[in-house]
Every structure is written in structure tokens, then in C-alpha cells.
N, C-alpha and C positions, 0 to 999 in steps of 0.2 A: 442486503444492503450494498450500495456501491462503495468504492474506495473513498469518495468524498464524504458520504454519509458516515462511514466508520470513523474517518479522521475527525469530522466535525462533532461527532457524538462524544469524543473523549474529553474535551476538545484539544486539538493539536494543530499547530500551524504546518504548512507545507515544509518550511525549512527544518522544523523540529522532527517531523516524520522522516525527512531525508537524512538527517543526522543519525537518527536511531536505526535506520535501515542501511546506513553506510552507502547511500547513493546521492547523486546530485539532485538538488531541488527541481531542476528542469525535468528530470526523469519522473518525479512524482507528478508534476504538472502534465507531462505527456501521458502518463498512465491514467490520470483523472479525465483527460480529454479523449480517451479511447484509443490512443496509439499503442501499438504492440510493445511489450516488454519481454525480456528473457525470463525463463523459468527461475533462474537464480535471483534476479531482481524481484520477481513476484514473491518468491519464498522469503526474501529479506523483508519485504514490505509486510507480509502477513505475520512474520515473527515479531516485528516491531509493534504492529497493532495488537497482537496477542499479549505482549508484555504490558502494554499500556491499558488494555481492557481487563486484564486479570483472568483471561480465559483463552483457550486455544482456538484460533481460526486458521484455515489454510487459504491459499490463494484461490482455491475453488469456491470458497465461501464468499468471495468478493465479486458481486454481480458486475458484469460488463468489463471485467479486467481481461484484456486481450493478451494472452500469454503465448509466446513462441516456444513450442516444445521441441 
């Protein structure tokens, strides 16, 4: 699943995911549009999604997420 698919399956807004991941909403928009994010940001997003989903996912589980290692 892509980041957008995970987020919408919860459902969760971009601002809510940004708040839970402690990043700016524009960072979530950028990640959803395929722009590169840092590994730290990717981990924060995955942790926020995991908490909301009630199961653990890693940033590697998010299809199309471009992570700068």
C-alpha cells in the first residue's frame, strides 16, 4: 500500500498524520507525491501509521516512499 492508501484506510487527514508523526503537513504532501524524505521522517510516519492501525509497519512497507538513507 502507498502512504496515501494507508492514511486513507484509517481514515486520517494529512494534518492529523503530520501532527502524530511530528512533521509539517507539507512534508506528508511531499512524501505522498513521491518526493524524497529522510529516514527519520519515514520512521516517524511509519510509527504514526502503526499506532493508528494497531499493527506494526515499517517505512519499507510503504510502497513508493522515497527514503534518503
